[in-house]
C-alpha positions, 0 to 999 in steps of 0.5 A: 500500500502506498499511503497510511494514516498517522495515528497522532494527527489522523492525516494521510501520508504517502510512503515517500512523505512518510519516510521524510517526516517520520521514522521508518519504524513508526507504524501507521493505520490502514485507510480502509480497515484502520488496522496497523501498518508497518513500513516494508523496504523493497526486498527485490528489485521489482518491488518498492518500499511500501506499507503492509499489514504486519498483523497476521490474519488481517481481514483488510480487502486490500489484501486480494484474498479478502477482497470479496467476502460478500460476493457469493452471497444472495439476498437473504430476503428478496423484495420483488416490488422494489426490484421492479422500481430499481430495474425500471430506473436503471432501464431509463438511466443506464447510461448515467450508471455507465458514465459513473462506472467509467469515471472510477474505472478508467477505460470501461468498455461497454462490453465490460459494463454489459458483463457487470449487468449480467453479473448483477442479474446472476447475483440478483442484486436488484432484489435486495430490500430497500436498494436504491438506484444510487448504490448500483454503480458502486455495487456493479464495480465490485462484481469483477476484477478489471484487467489492464489487458481488457482495455487499451485505455487502462494502464493497470489492473485493479479491483474495487472493495467496500470496507471489511466490516461489510458482509452483505450489500444491504448493510451499505444502506441499513447499517449506519456504522458502515462507511459510505465509501468505496476503494479502488485497489490498483497494481501500478507498474512504473519505471525507476532508475536503479544503479543507472539502469531503469527497472520496472517496479510495482506498487499498490495504490489505493484510491478512496471515493465517496458513495454519492448521488452525483453523476457525470454530465452526458457527452454533448453528442448524446444531448445533440443526438437526443434532440435530433432523434426527437425531431426525427420522430416528431416528438417536440 
């Protein structure tokens, strides 16, 4: 991980800032799970100095083995009436959901988005009781891992997680103790000069996003296209 919380003031520092301001022996806290992090120096040429979960058995979802504790769960109690409303809203506003996913996802292809929708069907996401439209983009993003090989506009592979205390999706809107946030966990490859030779290195970058009801504006061509279509079909 490339950043940690300083427990003394609650501020977040990147690893390079941390090493300048504090001792490498000073422990930090994880921005996702809040557990102890320690500085680990690069042990191989291919890795860089980073924070790591030093306590065995950590449940932090930034550790890939822990990344999807809720993924194989189905709704314990299905809400058919609410599912109809959410599906109807999605049908009307699916492009907004696509844009929001793309904003966080980097280079999302429509085929990938279609796969997310199909996964949502398989996992019966629509049927969670009291689910609302604004949670859909974030839930969709946790349904699969995104490979750099799947999009030429994507430099790195990554996945999305909610906080480790979340055991089922509906806790997002039911449990007030669950933070309304999502984290992008990205494996970044970069070049660094080592003894006069550039070497490829890797680091884990974690980016935090708030869960909100804001959506990107649609492209101008879509707005113009809608006006054109309205004229073509005489809908004024």
